[in-house]
Kinemage of the C-alpha trace (Angstrom):
@kinemage 1
@onewidth
@group {chain A} dominant
@subgroup {mainchain}
@vectorlist {calphas} color= white
{ca met a 1} P 0.000 0.000 0.000
{ca arg a 2} L 1.336 3.423 -0.958
{ca lys a 3} L 2.083 5.856 1.850
{ca lys a 4} L 0.172 9.145 1.952
{ca ile a 5} L 1.936 12.480 2.314
{ca leu a 6} L 0.296 15.845 2.958
{ca ile a 7} L 2.295 18.800 1.619
{ca ile a 8} L 1.408 22.223 3.016
{ca asp a 9} L 3.048 24.915 0.894
{ca asp a 10} L 1.815 27.838 -1.183
{ca asp a 11} L 4.807 27.909 -3.558
{ca gly a 12} L 3.474 26.345 -6.768
{ca ile a 13} L 6.904 25.835 -8.309
{ca tyr a 14} L 8.211 24.119 -5.189
{ca cys a 15} L 5.115 21.897 -5.030
{ca ser a 16} L 5.629 20.910 -8.674
{ca ile a 17} L 9.184 19.871 -7.891
{ca ile a 18} L 8.075 17.818 -4.889
{ca glu a 19} L 5.363 16.203 -6.988
{ca lys a 20} L 7.893 15.143 -9.637
{ca ile a 21} L 10.197 13.675 -7.006
{ca leu a 22} L 7.632 11.841 -4.869
{ca ser a 23} L 4.528 11.047 -6.933
{ca his a 24} L 5.952 7.815 -8.357
{ca asp a 25} L 6.211 6.266 -4.896
{ca tyr a 26} L 3.702 8.121 -2.717
{ca asp a 27} L 0.119 9.416 -2.781
{ca leu a 28} L 0.346 13.175 -2.381
{ca thr a 29} L -2.179 15.722 -1.171
{ca phe a 30} L -1.382 19.423 -1.475
{ca thr a 31} L -2.843 22.354 0.405
{ca glu a 32} L -1.793 25.986 0.314
{ca asn a 33} L -2.927 27.364 3.661
{ca ser a 34} L -3.040 26.544 7.340
{ca asn a 35} L -6.838 26.464 7.629
{ca asp a 36} L -7.249 23.809 4.929
{ca ala a 37} L -4.361 21.791 6.386
{ca ile a 38} L -5.815 21.724 9.897
{ca glu a 39} L -9.260 20.915 8.499
{ca leu a 40} L -7.860 17.941 6.546
{ca ile a 41} L -6.074 16.630 9.614
{ca asn a 42} L -9.087 17.112 11.878
{ca lys a 43} L -11.380 15.295 9.415
{ca ser a 44} L -9.370 12.179 10.220
{ca val a 45} L -7.797 12.080 6.790
{ca leu a 46} L -4.834 9.957 7.808
{ca his a 47} L -1.413 10.696 6.365
{ca asp a 48} L 1.839 8.845 6.905
{ca leu a 49} L 3.878 12.063 6.761
{ca ile a 50} L 3.224 15.788 6.686
{ca ile a 51} L 5.633 18.240 5.071
{ca ala a 52} L 4.919 21.867 5.945
{ca asp a 53} L 6.360 25.237 5.052
{ca leu a 54} L 6.436 27.816 7.832
{ca arg a 55} L 5.251 30.748 5.745
{ca ile a 56} L 1.850 30.057 4.272
{ca pro a 57} L -1.445 31.963 4.202
{ca gly a 58} L -3.317 31.886 7.489
{ca val a 59} L -1.591 31.030 10.740
{ca glu a 60} L 2.133 30.716 10.108
{ca gly a 61} L 5.449 30.171 11.838
{ca leu a 62} L 5.675 28.624 15.276
{ca glu a 63} L 1.947 29.097 15.886
{ca phe a 64} L 1.165 26.982 12.823
{ca ile a 65} L 3.585 24.262 13.923
{ca lys a 66} L 1.972 24.234 17.395
{ca leu a 67} L -1.469 23.817 15.799
{ca leu a 68} L -0.202 21.001 13.582
{ca ile a 69} L 1.418 19.155 16.462
{ca leu a 70} L -1.733 19.456 18.578
{ca ser a 71} L -3.822 18.133 15.689
{ca leu a 72} L -1.389 15.284 15.033
{ca lys a 73} L -1.105 14.036 18.624
{ca arg a 74} L -3.737 11.388 18.062
{ca glu a 75} L -2.149 10.163 14.834
{ca lys a 76} L 1.541 10.341 15.768
{ca thr a 77} L 2.245 11.346 12.186
{ca pro a 78} L 5.816 12.525 11.566
{ca leu a 79} L 6.132 16.170 10.586
{ca phe a 80} L 8.877 17.619 8.390
{ca val a 81} L 9.257 21.390 8.205
{ca ile a 82} L 10.793 22.974 5.133
{ca ser a 83} L 11.477 26.690 5.292
{ca gly a 84} L 13.428 29.439 3.641
{ca met a 85} L 14.477 30.625 7.105
{ca asp a 86} L 17.978 29.446 7.989
{ca asp a 87} L 17.835 30.317 11.678
{ca glu a 88} L 19.453 27.922 14.172
{ca lys a 89} L 17.337 29.077 17.121
{ca leu a 90} L 14.137 28.657 15.118
{ca lys a 91} L 15.293 25.224 13.963
{ca ser a 92} L 16.116 24.222 17.543
{ca asp a 93} L 12.757 25.503 18.836
{ca ile a 94} L 10.871 23.598 16.149
{ca ile a 95} L 12.764 20.345 16.690
{ca asn a 96} L 12.176 20.681 20.456
{ca met a 97} L 8.445 20.969 19.740
{ca gly a 98} L 8.494 17.460 18.289
{ca val a 99} L 9.103 18.005 14.574
{ca ala a 100} L 10.985 15.079 13.032
{ca lys a 101} L 13.103 17.074 10.529
{ca tyr a 102} L 13.760 20.706 9.661
{ca phe a 103} L 15.084 21.500 6.192
{ca val a 104} L 16.144 24.833 4.743
{ca lys a 105} L 15.049 25.725 1.204
{ca pro a 106} L 16.318 25.115 -1.305
{ca ile a 107} L 16.722 21.492 -0.303
{ca glu a 108} L 18.533 19.057 -2.528
{ca arg a 109} L 15.647 17.041 -3.918
{ca phe a 110} L 17.230 13.596 -3.729
{ca tyr a 111} L 18.185 14.241 -0.102
{ca leu a 112} L 14.536 14.983 0.701
{ca lys a 113} L 13.411 11.763 -0.976
{ca glu a 114} L 16.103 9.825 0.868
{ca gln a 115} L 14.905 11.234 4.203
{ca ile a 116} L 11.294 10.350 3.406
{ca asp a 117} L 12.168 6.858 2.183
{ca ser a 118} L 14.100 6.226 5.412
{ca leu a 119} L 10.867 6.690 7.420
{ca phe a 120} L 9.157 3.833 5.656
């Protein structure tokens, strides 16, 4: 059975790249804003992994990550954060919140796939 990944990012070009890299091996769902993402998660749409950008429409940054983690507690779904912000304190804060991985954009695409494949 193919694993399901939710990608939360409003950058269409970046989402296209992720789709090309991952769609052969995984079922992907894309959403562009925090409200739709939280709604999907709360509707019990189960995902095996969530990849989220920090800067998206709606609630963003640490507040968005807190909301995601609260919503994911019942599922124990791993969360990867991908952001254009290369800030060590932010990265440390996010990892300490329970995020599995923090990547800085641009991420080398085969490295991302390798990290995802290693989960499953």
